C-alpha positions in Angstrom: -2.6 3.6 23.3 -0.5 1.4 20.8 -1.6 0.7 17.4 -1.2 -3.8 18.6 -4.1 -2.6 21.2 -6.3 -0.6 19.0 -9.1 -2.7 17.1 -8.3 -3.5 13.3 -10.1 -1.8 10.4 -10.2 -3.5 7.0 -10.3 -1.3 3.9 -10.7 -3.1 0.3 -8.8 -2.3 -2.4 -8.5 -2.6 -6.6 -6.6 -1.8 -9.6 -7.9 0.1 -11.9 -9.3 -2.7 -14.3 -10.1 -4.8 -11.5 -8.3 -7.8 -12.1 -6.4 -7.4 -8.5 -8.7 -7.2 -5.8 -7.1 -7.1 -2.1 -8.0 -5.7 1.6 -5.4 -5.5 5.0 -6.3 -3.7 8.0 -5.1 -0.7 10.1 -5.6 0.7 13.4 -7.6 3.7 12.3 -11.5 3.8 11.8 -10.9 5.4 9.0 -7.6 6.7 6.2 -8.0 10.8 6.8 -7.6 9.8 10.4 -4.7 7.6 9.5 -1.1 8.9 10.0 0.6 9.2 8.0 0.1 8.6 4.5 3.2 8.9 2.7 4.2 10.4 -0.4 7.6 9.7 -1.6 9.2 12.0 -4.1 12.0 9.7 -5.4 11.8 8.6 -9.3 9.2 5.7 -9.0 7.1 7.1 -6.3 6.8 10.1 -8.0 6.2 8.7 -11.3 3.3 5.6 -9.9 1.6 8.6 -8.1 2.1 6.7 -4.9 -0.4 7.6 -1.5 1.4 4.6 1.1 0.4 3.3 4.0 2.0 0.8 5.8 -0.3 -2.7 7.4 1.9 -5.5 8.7 2.4 -8.0 6.1 0.1 -10.5 7.8 -2.5 -8.2 7.9 -2.4 -7.3 3.9 -4.6 -10.5 2.2 -4.6 -10.5 -2.0 -7.6 -12.4 -3.4 -8.7 -14.8 -5.6 -5.4 -15.3 -7.2 -4.4 -12.1 -7.1 -0.6 -12.6 -6.4 -0.5 -14.6 -10.0 -1.3 -11.7 -11.8 1.0 -9.3 -9.9 4.2 -8.5 -11.9 7.2 -6.9 -10.1 9.9 -4.5 -10.8 13.5 -3.8 -8.9 15.8 -0.9 -9.8 18.7 0.5 -7.9 20.0 -1.4 -5.4 16.7 -3.5 -5.2 15.6 -3.1 -1.7 12.2 -3.2 -2.4 9.7 -5.0 -5.4 7.1 -2.8 -6.7 4.3 -5.3 -7.1 1.7 -4.1 -10.5 -1.5 -5.5 -12.2 -0.5 -7.1 -15.1 -3.1 -6.9 -17.2 -3.6 -2.7 -16.2 0.2 -1.7 -14.5 -1.8 0.0 -11.5 0.7 0.0 -8.6 -0.8 -1.8 -6.0 2.0 -1.9 -3.3 5.7 -2.0 -2.6 7.5 -5.3 -0.8 10.5 -4.1 1.8 11.7 -7.4 1.8 10.3 -7.7 5.5 12.1 -5.1 7.0 11.3 -1.1 7.5 12.4 0.5 10.2 12.3 -3.0 12.1 8.9 -3.8 11.3 7.6 -7.0 8.5 5.5 -3.9 6.8 4.6 -3.7 3.2 4.0 -0.2 1.2 0.1 -0.5 0.1 -1.1 2.3 -1.9 -4.4 3.6 -0.9 -5.0 5.4 -4.5 -6.3 2.0 -4.8 -8.3 1.8 -1.9 -12.7 2.0 -2.3 -14.6 4.7 -1.7 -11.4 7.1 0.0 -11.8 10.8 -0.3 -7.8 11.9 -1.1 -8.0 15.2 -0.2 -9.4 14.5 3.5 -5.7 12.4 3.9 -3.0 14.1 5.9 0.4 13.4 3.8 4.0 13.0 4.8 6.1 13.8 2.3 9.3 12.0 1.8 12.2 13.4 -0.1 
């Protein structure tokens, strides 16, 4: 079954200080069933301890004035924007600027998701 025909499940997340709240939709009834959860070995993802899932951009909603409270960081060839809470520094998401393998998705850090058991996640490691 393609992911476009599966029902979407909402996930709710917030940064460490609670300033940034957001939600996103994935075609998985639980994050432990979503495959893959990406653990990237690049310098920024390693230092920020990102664990990423990739919902469509249109399926990510920043609540209240969260967009104004995010700060951005780009490095190297500036092919993506890393978005962080301006208050506590939590890594919220990676914006691939509209194209990741031909799909407009965002890399959302599942470490910020409410009630997620990180030990249950099946991870795919990217070098």
